[in-house]
mmCIF file of the N, C-alpha and C atoms, coordinates in Angstrom:
data_MODEL
# 
_entry.id   MODEL 
# 
loop_
_atom_site.group_PDB 
_atom_site.id 
_atom_site.type_symbol 
_atom_site.label_atom_id 
_atom_site.label_alt_id 
_atom_site.label_comp_id 
_atom_site.label_asym_id 
_atom_site.label_entity_id 
_atom_site.label_seq_id 
_atom_site.pdbx_PDB_ins_code 
_atom_site.Cartn_x 
_atom_site.Cartn_y 
_atom_site.Cartn_z 
_atom_site.occupancy 
_atom_site.B_iso_or_equiv 
_atom_site.pdbx_formal_charge 
_atom_site.auth_seq_id 
_atom_site.auth_comp_id 
_atom_site.auth_asym_id 
_atom_site.auth_atom_id 
_atom_site.pdbx_PDB_model_num 
ATOM 1   N N  . MET A 1 1  ? -14.101 -0.423  -2.219  1.00 0.00 ? 1  MET A N  1 
ATOM 2   C CA . MET A 1 1  ? -14.268 -0.577  -0.863  1.00 0.00 ? 1  MET A CA 1 
ATOM 3   C C  . MET A 1 1  ? -15.852 -0.441  -0.591  1.00 0.00 ? 1  MET A C  1 
ATOM 4   N N  . ILE A 1 2  ? -16.229 -1.048  0.377   1.00 0.00 ? 2  ILE A N  1 
ATOM 5   C CA . ILE A 1 2  ? -17.657 -1.017  0.889   1.00 0.00 ? 2  ILE A CA 1 
ATOM 6   C C  . ILE A 1 2  ? -17.689 -0.467  2.212   1.00 0.00 ? 2  ILE A C  1 
ATOM 7   N N  . PHE A 1 3  ? -18.412 0.587   2.463   1.00 0.00 ? 3  PHE A N  1 
ATOM 8   C CA . PHE A 1 3  ? -18.557 1.091   3.689   1.00 0.00 ? 3  PHE A CA 1 
ATOM 9   C C  . PHE A 1 3  ? -19.986 0.856   4.266   1.00 0.00 ? 3  PHE A C  1 
ATOM 10  N N  . ASP A 1 4  ? -20.084 0.513   5.514   1.00 0.00 ? 4  ASP A N  1 
ATOM 11  C CA . ASP A 1 4  ? -21.478 0.546   6.176   1.00 0.00 ? 4  ASP A CA 1 
ATOM 12  C C  . ASP A 1 4  ? -21.444 1.597   7.224   1.00 0.00 ? 4  ASP A C  1 
ATOM 13  N N  . PHE A 1 5  ? -22.583 2.352   7.104   1.00 0.00 ? 5  PHE A N  1 
ATOM 14  C CA . PHE A 1 5  ? -22.770 3.444   8.072   1.00 0.00 ? 5  PHE A CA 1 
ATOM 15  C C  . PHE A 1 5  ? -23.908 3.092   8.993   1.00 0.00 ? 5  PHE A C  1 
ATOM 16  N N  . TYR A 1 6  ? -23.764 3.292   10.242  1.00 0.00 ? 6  TYR A N  1 
ATOM 17  C CA . TYR A 1 6  ? -24.821 3.081   11.261  1.00 0.00 ? 6  TYR A CA 1 
ATOM 18  C C  . TYR A 1 6  ? -25.056 4.464   11.914  1.00 0.00 ? 6  TYR A C  1 
ATOM 19  N N  . PHE A 1 7  ? -26.318 4.835   11.957  1.00 0.00 ? 7  PHE A N  1 
ATOM 20  C CA . PHE A 1 7  ? -26.702 6.107   12.645  1.00 0.00 ? 7  PHE A CA 1 
ATOM 21  C C  . PHE A 1 7  ? -27.786 5.810   13.649  1.00 0.00 ? 7  PHE A C  1 
ATOM 22  N N  . ARG A 1 8  ? -27.639 6.303   14.818  1.00 0.00 ? 8  ARG A N  1 
ATOM 23  C CA . ARG A 1 8  ? -28.659 6.163   15.830  1.00 0.00 ? 8  ARG A CA 1 
ATOM 24  C C  . ARG A 1 8  ? -29.948 6.827   15.509  1.00 0.00 ? 8  ARG A C  1 
ATOM 25  N N  . ASP A 1 9  ? -29.915 7.965   15.002  1.00 0.00 ? 9  ASP A N  1 
ATOM 26  C CA . ASP A 1 9  ? -31.109 8.752   14.644  1.00 0.00 ? 9  ASP A CA 1 
ATOM 27  C C  . ASP A 1 9  ? -31.197 8.785   13.086  1.00 0.00 ? 9  ASP A C  1 
ATOM 28  N N  . THR A 1 10 ? -32.392 8.346   12.563  1.00 0.00 ? 10 THR A N  1 
ATOM 29  C CA . THR A 1 10 ? -32.508 8.384   11.057  1.00 0.00 ? 10 THR A CA 1 
ATOM 30  C C  . THR A 1 10 ? -33.787 8.984   10.712  1.00 0.00 ? 10 THR A C  1 
ATOM 31  N N  . GLN A 1 11 ? -34.585 9.435   11.696  1.00 0.00 ? 11 GLN A N  1 
ATOM 32  C CA . GLN A 1 11 ? -35.839 10.044  11.360  1.00 0.00 ? 11 GLN A CA 1 
ATOM 33  C C  . GLN A 1 11 ? -35.741 11.490  11.418  1.00 0.00 ? 11 GLN A C  1 
ATOM 34  N N  . GLY A 1 12 ? -36.413 12.181  10.460  1.00 0.00 ? 12 GLY A N  1 
ATOM 35  C CA . GLY A 1 12 ? -36.568 13.586  10.510  1.00 0.00 ? 12 GLY A CA 1 
ATOM 36  C C  . GLY A 1 12 ? -35.547 14.285  9.633   1.00 0.00 ? 12 GLY A C  1 
ATOM 37  N N  . ALA A 1 13 ? -35.883 15.471  9.210   1.00 0.00 ? 13 ALA A N  1 
ATOM 38  C CA . ALA A 1 13 ? -35.130 16.202  8.289   1.00 0.00 ? 13 ALA A CA 1 
ATOM 39  C C  . ALA A 1 13 ? -33.590 16.500  8.799   1.00 0.00 ? 13 ALA A C  1 
ATOM 40  N N  . GLU A 1 14 ? -33.510 16.829  10.059  1.00 0.00 ? 14 GLU A N  1 
ATOM 41  C CA . GLU A 1 14 ? -32.138 17.131  10.661  1.00 0.00 ? 14 GLU A CA 1 
ATOM 42  C C  . GLU A 1 14 ? -31.287 15.953  10.704  1.00 0.00 ? 14 GLU A C  1 
ATOM 43  N N  . ALA A 1 15 ? -31.840 14.774  11.020  1.00 0.00 ? 15 ALA A N  1 
ATOM 44  C CA . ALA A 1 15 ? -31.126 13.487  10.975  1.00 0.00 ? 15 ALA A CA 1 
ATOM 45  C C  . ALA A 1 15 ? -30.659 13.216  9.499   1.00 0.00 ? 15 ALA A C  1 
ATOM 46  N N  . GLN A 1 16 ? -31.583 13.313  8.636   1.00 0.00 ? 16 GLN A N  1 
ATOM 47  C CA . GLN A 1 16 ? -31.272 13.032  7.169   1.00 0.00 ? 16 GLN A CA 1 
ATOM 48  C C  . GLN A 1 16 ? -30.081 14.005  6.687   1.00 0.00 ? 16 GLN A C  1 
ATOM 49  N N  . ALA A 1 17 ? -30.191 15.213  7.131   1.00 0.00 ? 17 ALA A N  1 
ATOM 50  C CA . ALA A 1 17 ? -29.219 16.167  6.619   1.00 0.00 ? 17 ALA A CA 1 
ATOM 51  C C  . ALA A 1 17 ? -27.879 15.807  7.214   1.00 0.00 ? 17 ALA A C  1 
ATOM 52  N N  . PHE A 1 18 ? -27.849 15.327  8.478   1.00 0.00 ? 18 PHE A N  1 
ATOM 53  C CA . PHE A 1 18 ? -26.560 14.921  9.210   1.00 0.00 ? 18 PHE A CA 1 
ATOM 54  C C  . PHE A 1 18 ? -26.071 13.646  8.435   1.00 0.00 ? 18 PHE A C  1 
ATOM 55  N N  . ILE A 1 19 ? -26.828 12.727  8.065   1.00 0.00 ? 19 ILE A N  1 
ATOM 56  C CA . ILE A 1 19 ? -26.459 11.471  7.418   1.00 0.00 ? 19 ILE A CA 1 
ATOM 57  C C  . ILE A 1 19 ? -25.814 11.927  6.086   1.00 0.00 ? 19 ILE A C  1 
ATOM 58  N N  . GLU A 1 20 ? -26.428 12.826  5.253   1.00 0.00 ? 20 GLU A N  1 
ATOM 59  C CA . GLU A 1 20 ? -25.947 13.207  3.985   1.00 0.00 ? 20 GLU A CA 1 
ATOM 60  C C  . GLU A 1 20 ? -24.583 13.924  4.166   1.00 0.00 ? 20 GLU A C  1 
ATOM 61  N N  . ARG A 1 21 ? -24.495 14.772  5.083   1.00 0.00 ? 21 ARG A N  1 
ATOM 62  C CA . ARG A 1 21 ? -23.188 15.507  5.283   1.00 0.00 ? 21 ARG A CA 1 
ATOM 63  C C  . ARG A 1 21 ? -22.075 14.474  5.713   1.00 0.00 ? 21 ARG A C  1 
ATOM 64  N N  . SER A 1 22 ? -22.377 13.489  6.585   1.00 0.00 ? 22 SER A N  1 
ATOM 65  C CA . SER A 1 22 ? -21.455 12.508  7.042   1.00 0.00 ? 22 SER A CA 1 
ATOM 66  C C  . SER A 1 22 ? -21.019 11.670  5.925   1.00 0.00 ? 22 SER A C  1 
ATOM 67  N N  . ILE A 1 23 ? -21.828 11.147  5.000   1.00 0.00 ? 23 ILE A N  1 
ATOM 68  C CA . ILE A 1 23 ? -21.537 10.290  3.889   1.00 0.00 ? 23 ILE A CA 1 
ATOM 69  C C  . ILE A 1 23 ? -20.635 11.136  2.862   1.00 0.00 ? 23 ILE A C  1 
ATOM 70  N N  . ALA A 1 24 ? -21.132 12.330  2.706   1.00 0.00 ? 24 ALA A N  1 
ATOM 71  C CA . ALA A 1 24 ? -20.381 13.103  1.687   1.00 0.00 ? 24 ALA A CA 1 
ATOM 72  C C  . ALA A 1 24 ? -18.952 13.415  2.229   1.00 0.00 ? 24 ALA A C  1 
ATOM 73  N N  . ALA A 1 25 ? -18.851 13.641  3.533   1.00 0.00 ? 25 ALA A N  1 
ATOM 74  C CA . ALA A 1 25 ? -17.454 13.887  4.128   1.00 0.00 ? 25 ALA A CA 1 
ATOM 75  C C  . ALA A 1 25 ? -16.625 12.638  3.954   1.00 0.00 ? 25 ALA A C  1 
ATOM 76  N N  . SER A 1 26 ? -17.223 11.505  4.210   1.00 0.00 ? 26 SER A N  1 
ATOM 77  C CA . SER A 1 26 ? -16.497 10.190  4.063   1.00 0.00 ? 26 SER A CA 1 
ATOM 78  C C  . SER A 1 26 ? -16.009 10.018  2.631   1.00 0.00 ? 26 SER A C  1 
ATOM 79  N N  . GLU A 1 27 ? -16.919 10.253  1.696   1.00 0.00 ? 27 GLU A N  1 
ATOM 80  C CA . GLU A 1 27 ? -16.498 10.140  0.276   1.00 0.00 ? 27 GLU A CA 1 
ATOM 81  C C  . GLU A 1 27 ? -15.363 11.122  -0.188  1.00 0.00 ? 27 GLU A C  1 
ATOM 82  N N  . ARG A 1 28 ? -15.409 12.286  0.453   1.00 0.00 ? 28 ARG A N  1 
ATOM 83  C CA . ARG A 1 28 ? -14.310 13.286  0.141   1.00 0.00 ? 28 ARG A CA 1 
ATOM 84  C C  . ARG A 1 28 ? -13.024 12.731  0.655   1.00 0.00 ? 28 ARG A C  1 
ATOM 85  N N  . VAL A 1 29 ? -13.071 12.223  1.884   1.00 0.00 ? 29 VAL A N  1 
ATOM 86  C CA . VAL A 1 29 ? -11.730 11.676  2.474   1.00 0.00 ? 29 VAL A CA 1 
ATOM 87  C C  . VAL A 1 29 ? -11.315 10.552  1.646   1.00 0.00 ? 29 VAL A C  1 
ATOM 88  N N  . GLN A 1 30 ? -12.179 9.567   1.258   1.00 0.00 ? 30 GLN A N  1 
ATOM 89  C CA . GLN A 1 30 ? -11.718 8.373   0.379   1.00 0.00 ? 30 GLN A CA 1 
ATOM 90  C C  . GLN A 1 30 ? -11.211 8.877   -0.840  1.00 0.00 ? 30 GLN A C  1 
ATOM 91  N N  . ASP A 1 31 ? -11.785 9.830   -1.548  1.00 0.00 ? 31 ASP A N  1 
ATOM 92  C CA . ASP A 1 31 ? -11.314 10.389  -2.727  1.00 0.00 ? 31 ASP A CA 1 
ATOM 93  C C  . ASP A 1 31 ? -9.923  10.936  -2.591  1.00 0.00 ? 31 ASP A C  1 
ATOM 94  N N  . GLU A 1 32 ? -9.694  11.773  -1.575  1.00 0.00 ? 32 GLU A N  1 
ATOM 95  C CA . GLU A 1 32 ? -8.377  12.252  -1.337  1.00 0.00 ? 32 GLU A CA 1 
ATOM 96  C C  . GLU A 1 32 ? -7.400  11.300  -0.951  1.00 0.00 ? 32 GLU A C  1 
ATOM 97  N N  . THR A 1 33 ? -7.757  10.319  -0.203  1.00 0.00 ? 33 THR A N  1 
ATOM 98  C CA . THR A 1 33 ? -6.836  9.100   0.092   1.00 0.00 ? 33 THR A CA 1 
ATOM 99  C C  . THR A 1 33 ? -6.448  8.378   -1.220  1.00 0.00 ? 33 THR A C  1 
ATOM 100 N N  . CYS A 1 34 ? -7.392  8.136   -2.066  1.00 0.00 ? 34 CYS A N  1 
ATOM 101 C CA . CYS A 1 34 ? -6.949  7.433   -3.300  1.00 0.00 ? 34 CYS A CA 1 
ATOM 102 C C  . CYS A 1 34 ? -6.054  8.211   -4.155  1.00 0.00 ? 34 CYS A C  1 
ATOM 103 N N  . ARG A 1 35 ? -6.274  9.566   -4.286  1.00 0.00 ? 35 ARG A N  1 
ATOM 104 C CA . ARG A 1 35 ? -5.497  10.453  -5.105  1.00 0.00 ? 35 ARG A CA 1 
ATOM 105 C C  . ARG A 1 35 ? -4.029  10.479  -4.514  1.00 0.00 ? 35 ARG A C  1 
ATOM 106 N N  . SER A 1 36 ? -4.009  10.598  -3.208  1.00 0.00 ? 36 SER A N  1 
ATOM 107 C CA . SER A 1 36 ? -2.740  10.633  -2.473  1.00 0.00 ? 36 SER A CA 1 
ATOM 108 C C  . SER A 1 36 ? -1.939  9.366   -2.600  1.00 0.00 ? 36 SER A C  1 
ATOM 109 N N  . ALA A 1 37 ? -2.666  8.282   -2.486  1.00 0.00 ? 37 ALA A N  1 
ATOM 110 C CA . ALA A 1 37 ? -1.957  6.971   -2.708  1.00 0.00 ? 37 ALA A CA 1 
ATOM 111 C C  . ALA A 1 37 ? -1.455  6.764   -4.112  1.00 0.00 ? 37 ALA A C  1 
ATOM 112 N N  . SER A 1 38 ? -2.221  7.254   -5.057  1.00 0.00 ? 38 SER A N  1 
ATOM 113 C CA . SER A 1 38 ? -1.842  7.119   -6.457  1.00 0.00 ? 38 SER A CA 1 
ATOM 114 C C  . SER A 1 38 ? -0.546  7.995   -6.758  1.00 0.00 ? 38 SER A C  1 
ATOM 115 N N  . ARG A 1 39 ? -0.587  9.160   -6.144  1.00 0.00 ? 39 ARG A N  1 
ATOM 116 C CA . ARG A 1 39 ? 0.593   10.070  -6.317  1.00 0.00 ? 39 ARG A CA 1 
ATOM 117 C C  . ARG A 1 39 ? 1.822   9.452   -5.689  1.00 0.00 ? 39 ARG A C  1 
ATOM 118 N N  . SER A 1 40 ? 1.624   8.823   -4.464  1.00 0.00 ? 40 SER A N  1 
ATOM 119 C CA . SER A 1 40 ? 2.720   8.258   -3.751  1.00 0.00 ? 40 SER A CA 1 
ATOM 120 C C  . SER A 1 40 ? 3.359   7.077   -4.559  1.00 0.00 ? 40 SER A C  1 
ATOM 121 N N  . SER A 1 41 ? 2.443   6.205   -5.152  1.00 0.00 ? 41 SER A N  1 
ATOM 122 C CA . SER A 1 41 ? 2.851   5.081   -5.897  1.00 0.00 ? 41 SER A CA 1 
ATOM 123 C C  . SER A 1 41 ? 3.692   5.558   -7.111  1.00 0.00 ? 41 SER A C  1 
ATOM 124 N N  . GLU A 1 42 ? 3.221   6.638   -7.878  1.00 0.00 ? 42 GLU A N  1 
ATOM 125 C CA . GLU A 1 42 ? 3.885   7.165   -8.974  1.00 0.00 ? 42 GLU A CA 1 
ATOM 126 C C  . GLU A 1 42 ? 5.322   7.702   -8.625  1.00 0.00 ? 42 GLU A C  1 
ATOM 127 N N  . ALA A 1 43 ? 5.371   8.240   -7.381  1.00 0.00 ? 43 ALA A N  1 
ATOM 128 C CA . ALA A 1 43 ? 6.656   8.757   -6.982  1.00 0.00 ? 43 ALA A CA 1 
ATOM 129 C C  . ALA A 1 43 ? 7.757   7.625   -6.691  1.00 0.00 ? 43 ALA A C  1 
ATOM 130 N N  . LEU A 1 44 ? 7.131   6.475   -6.263  1.00 0.00 ? 44 LEU A N  1 
ATOM 131 C CA . LEU A 1 44 ? 8.047   5.342   -5.913  1.00 0.00 ? 44 LEU A CA 1 
ATOM 132 C C  . LEU A 1 44 ? 8.545   4.509   -7.173  1.00 0.00 ? 44 LEU A C  1 
ATOM 133 N N  . ASP A 1 45 ? 8.031   4.880   -8.250  1.00 0.00 ? 45 ASP A N  1 
ATOM 134 C CA . ASP A 1 45 ? 8.413   4.061   -9.550  1.00 0.00 ? 45 ASP A CA 1 
ATOM 135 C C  . ASP A 1 45 ? 9.918   4.399   -9.765  1.00 0.00 ? 45 ASP A C  1 
ATOM 136 N N  . PRO A 1 46 ? 10.666  3.403   -10.248 1.00 0.00 ? 46 PRO A N  1 
ATOM 137 C CA . PRO A 1 46 ? 12.083  3.613   -10.593 1.00 0.00 ? 46 PRO A CA 1 
ATOM 138 C C  . PRO A 1 46 ? 12.192  4.719   -11.677 1.00 0.00 ? 46 PRO A C  1 
ATOM 139 N N  . PRO A 1 47 ? 13.195  5.393   -11.870 1.00 0.00 ? 47 PRO A N  1 
ATOM 140 C CA . PRO A 1 47 ? 14.423  5.349   -11.024 1.00 0.00 ? 47 PRO A CA 1 
ATOM 141 C C  . PRO A 1 47 ? 14.384  6.196   -9.788  1.00 0.00 ? 47 PRO A C  1 
ATOM 142 N N  . ALA A 1 48 ? 13.274  6.930   -9.559  1.00 0.00 ? 48 ALA A N  1 
ATOM 143 C CA . ALA A 1 48 ? 13.248  7.818   -8.351  1.00 0.00 ? 48 ALA A CA 1 
ATOM 144 C C  . ALA A 1 48 ? 13.423  7.131   -7.078  1.00 0.00 ? 48 ALA A C  1 
ATOM 145 N N  . TYR A 1 49 ? 12.987  5.801   -7.028  1.00 0.00 ? 49 TYR A N  1 
ATOM 146 C CA . TYR A 1 49 ? 13.009  5.153   -5.708  1.00 0.00 ? 49 TYR A CA 1 
ATOM 147 C C  . TYR A 1 49 ? 13.682  3.764   -5.951  1.00 0.00 ? 49 TYR A C  1 
ATOM 148 N N  . ASP A 1 50 ? 14.725  3.527   -5.169  1.00 0.00 ? 50 ASP A N  1 
ATOM 149 C CA . ASP A 1 50 ? 15.602  2.306   -5.533  1.00 0.00 ? 50 ASP A CA 1 
ATOM 150 C C  . ASP A 1 50 ? 15.574  1.319   -4.229  1.00 0.00 ? 50 ASP A C  1 
ATOM 151 N N  . ARG A 1 51 ? 14.539  1.435   -3.384  1.00 0.00 ? 51 ARG A N  1 
ATOM 152 C CA . ARG A 1 51 ? 14.580  0.613   -2.261  1.00 0.00 ? 51 ARG A CA 1 
ATOM 153 C C  . ARG A 1 51 ? 13.500  -0.549  -2.429  1.00 0.00 ? 51 ARG A C  1 
ATOM 154 N N  . GLY A 1 52 ? 13.455  -1.355  -1.447  1.00 0.00 ? 52 GLY A N  1 
ATOM 155 C CA . GLY A 1 52 ? 12.517  -2.449  -1.440  1.00 0.00 ? 52 GLY A CA 1 
ATOM 156 C C  . GLY A 1 52 ? 11.253  -2.066  -0.761  1.00 0.00 ? 52 GLY A C  1 
ATOM 157 N N  . ILE A 1 53 ? 10.660  -3.100  -0.080  1.00 0.00 ? 53 ILE A N  1 
ATOM 158 C CA . ILE A 1 53 ? 9.413   -2.756  0.516   1.00 0.00 ? 53 ILE A CA 1 
ATOM 159 C C  . ILE A 1 53 ? 9.490   -2.246  1.857   1.00 0.00 ? 53 ILE A C  1 
ATOM 160 N N  . TYR A 1 54 ? 10.655  -2.184  2.426   1.00 0.00 ? 54 TYR A N  1 
ATOM 161 C CA . TYR A 1 54 ? 10.872  -1.565  3.753   1.00 0.00 ? 54 TYR A CA 1 
ATOM 162 C C  . TYR A 1 54 ? 11.631  -0.270  3.702   1.00 0.00 ? 54 TYR A C  1 
ATOM 163 N N  . ALA A 1 55 ? 11.334  0.604   4.683   1.00 0.00 ? 55 ALA A N  1 
ATOM 164 C CA . ALA A 1 55 ? 12.112  1.875   4.877   1.00 0.00 ? 55 ALA A CA 1 
ATOM 165 C C  . ALA A 1 55 ? 13.192  1.525   5.814   1.00 0.00 ? 55 ALA A C  1 
ATOM 166 N N  . PRO A 1 56 ? 14.440  1.460   5.333   1.00 0.00 ? 56 PRO A N  1 
ATOM 167 C CA . PRO A 1 56 ? 15.494  0.921   6.163   1.00 0.00 ? 56 PRO A CA 1 
ATOM 168 C C  . PRO A 1 56 ? 15.786  1.730   7.493   1.00 0.00 ? 56 PRO A C  1 
ATOM 169 N N  . SER A 1 57 ? 15.491  3.019   7.496   1.00 0.00 ? 57 SER A N  1 
ATOM 170 C CA . SER A 1 57 ? 15.815  3.752   8.691   1.00 0.00 ? 57 SER A CA 1 
ATOM 171 C C  . SER A 1 57 ? 14.780  3.559   9.859   1.00 0.00 ? 57 SER A C  1 
ATOM 172 N N  . ILE A 1 58 ? 13.590  3.065   9.410   1.00 0.00 ? 58 ILE A N  1 
ATOM 173 C CA . ILE A 1 58 ? 12.512  3.088   10.480  1.00 0.00 ? 58 ILE A CA 1 
ATOM 174 C C  . ILE A 1 58 ? 11.864  1.719   10.599  1.00 0.00 ? 58 ILE A C  1 
ATOM 175 N N  . GLU A 1 59 ? 12.187  0.762   9.652   1.00 0.00 ? 59 GLU A N  1 
ATOM 176 C CA . GLU A 1 59 ? 11.441  -0.483  9.719   1.00 0.00 ? 59 GLU A CA 1 
ATOM 177 C C  . GLU A 1 59 ? 12.350  -1.749  9.978   1.00 0.00 ? 59 GLU A C  1 
ATOM 178 N N  . LYS A 1 60 ? 13.398  -1.502  10.646  1.00 0.00 ? 60 LYS A N  1 
ATOM 179 C CA . LYS A 1 60 ? 14.324  -2.581  10.931  1.00 0.00 ? 60 LYS A CA 1 
ATOM 180 C C  . LYS A 1 60 ? 13.763  -3.756  11.681  1.00 0.00 ? 60 LYS A C  1 
ATOM 181 N N  . ALA A 1 61 ? 12.868  -3.477  12.622  1.00 0.00 ? 61 ALA A N  1 
ATOM 182 C CA . ALA A 1 61 ? 12.181  -4.650  13.376  1.00 0.00 ? 61 ALA A CA 1 
ATOM 183 C C  . ALA A 1 61 ? 11.278  -5.388  12.425  1.00 0.00 ? 61 ALA A C  1 
ATOM 184 N N  . ALA A 1 62 ? 10.505  -4.718  11.594  1.00 0.00 ? 62 ALA A N  1 
ATOM 185 C CA . ALA A 1 62 ? 9.650   -5.546  10.659  1.00 0.00 ? 62 ALA A CA 1 
ATOM 186 C C  . ALA A 1 62 ? 10.510  -6.236  9.714   1.00 0.00 ? 62 ALA A C  1 
ATOM 187 N N  . TYR A 1 63 ? 11.598  -5.766  9.295   1.00 0.00 ? 63 TYR A N  1 
ATOM 188 C CA . TYR A 1 63 ? 12.465  -6.503  8.326   1.00 0.00 ? 63 TYR A CA 1 
ATOM 189 C C  . TYR A 1 63 ? 13.000  -7.765  8.957   1.00 0.00 ? 63 TYR A C  1 
ATOM 190 N N  . GLN A 1 64 ? 13.448  -7.592  10.137  1.00 0.00 ? 64 GLN A N  1 
ATOM 191 C CA . GLN A 1 64 ? 14.112  -8.656  10.958  1.00 0.00 ? 64 GLN A CA 1 
ATOM 192 C C  . GLN A 1 64 ? 12.999  -9.748  11.244  1.00 0.00 ? 64 GLN A C  1 
ATOM 193 N N  . PHE A 1 65 ? 11.870  -9.356  11.558  1.00 0.00 ? 65 PHE A N  1 
ATOM 194 C CA . PHE A 1 65 ? 10.735  -10.287 11.829  1.00 0.00 ? 65 PHE A CA 1 
ATOM 195 C C  . PHE A 1 65 ? 10.464  -11.066 10.560  1.00 0.00 ? 65 PHE A C  1 
ATOM 196 N N  . HIS A 1 66 ? 10.342  -10.461 9.434   1.00 0.00 ? 66 HIS A N  1 
ATOM 197 C CA . HIS A 1 66 ? 10.079  -11.170 8.205   1.00 0.00 ? 66 HIS A CA 1 
ATOM 198 C C  . HIS A 1 66 ? 11.132  -12.028 7.778   1.00 0.00 ? 66 HIS A C  1 
ATOM 199 N N  . ARG A 1 67 ? 12.476  -11.641 7.990   1.00 0.00 ? 67 ARG A N  1 
ATOM 200 C CA . ARG A 1 67 ? 13.573  -12.607 7.740   1.00 0.00 ? 67 ARG A CA 1 
ATOM 201 C C  . ARG A 1 67 ? 13.547  -13.832 8.536   1.00 0.00 ? 67 ARG A C  1 
ATOM 202 N N  . LEU A 1 68 ? 13.258  -13.676 9.929   1.00 0.00 ? 68 LEU A N  1 
ATOM 203 C CA . LEU A 1 68 ? 13.061  -14.836 10.871  1.00 0.00 ? 68 LEU A CA 1 
ATOM 204 C C  . LEU A 1 68 ? 11.929  -15.689 10.417  1.00 0.00 ? 68 LEU A C  1 
ATOM 205 N N  . LEU A 1 69 ? 10.859  -15.159 10.060  1.00 0.00 ? 69 LEU A N  1 
ATOM 206 C CA . LEU A 1 69 ? 9.653   -15.798 9.667   1.00 0.00 ? 69 LEU A CA 1 
ATOM 207 C C  . LEU A 1 69 ? 9.998   -16.678 8.344   1.00 0.00 ? 69 LEU A C  1 
ATOM 208 N N  . ALA A 1 70 ? 10.593  -16.056 7.336   1.00 0.00 ? 70 ALA A N  1 
ATOM 209 C CA . ALA A 1 70 ? 10.958  -16.711 6.148   1.00 0.00 ? 70 ALA A CA 1 
ATOM 210 C C  . ALA A 1 70 ? 11.864  -17.865 6.415   1.00 0.00 ? 70 ALA A C  1 
ATOM 211 N N  . ALA A 1 71 ? 12.832  -17.756 7.353   1.00 0.00 ? 71 ALA A N  1 
ATOM 212 C CA . ALA A 1 71 ? 13.826  -18.754 7.657   1.00 0.00 ? 71 ALA A CA 1 
ATOM 213 C C  . ALA A 1 71 ? 13.128  -19.851 8.329   1.00 0.00 ? 71 ALA A C  1 
ATOM 214 N N  . ASP A 1 72 ? 12.126  -19.583 9.238   1.00 0.00 ? 72 ASP A N  1 
ATOM 215 C CA . ASP A 1 72 ? 11.388  -20.543 9.941   1.00 0.00 ? 72 ASP A CA 1 
ATOM 216 C C  . ASP A 1 72 ? 10.595  -21.407 9.006   1.00 0.00 ? 72 ASP A C  1 
ATOM 217 N N  . LEU A 1 73 ? 9.839   -20.726 7.981   1.00 0.00 ? 73 LEU A N  1 
ATOM 218 C CA . LEU A 1 73 ? 8.985   -21.346 7.102   1.00 0.00 ? 73 LEU A CA 1 
ATOM 219 C C  . LEU A 1 73 ? 9.869   -22.228 6.038   1.00 0.00 ? 73 LEU A C  1 
ATOM 220 N N  . ALA A 1 74 ? 11.106  -21.773 5.911   1.00 0.00 ? 74 ALA A N  1 
ATOM 221 C CA . ALA A 1 74 ? 11.919  -22.534 4.917   1.00 0.00 ? 74 ALA A CA 1 
ATOM 222 C C  . ALA A 1 74 ? 12.400  -23.969 5.628   1.00 0.00 ? 74 ALA A C  1 
ATOM 223 N N  . ASP A 1 75 ? 12.396  -23.895 6.902   1.00 0.00 ? 75 ASP A N  1 
ATOM 224 C CA . ASP A 1 75 ? 12.830  -25.164 7.679   1.00 0.00 ? 75 ASP A CA 1 
ATOM 225 C C  . ASP A 1 75 ? 11.785  -26.201 7.515   1.00 0.00 ? 75 ASP A C  1 
# 
């Protein structure tokens, strides 16, 4: 991923310290997100997870939309 950061104030020691803290915090969040996503993916590997790409109890609308879209595209 590529992140662009825009800061209003970039001059002075206080502004630079704020920028460094902000970027460091962003990097920590991205690292945590990547680790969490990796663990989630591992947990979904068979045989622990036997479902498809939808969560049946909460994604009925998305499933129906994609079924209708697929049928329309097939015509």
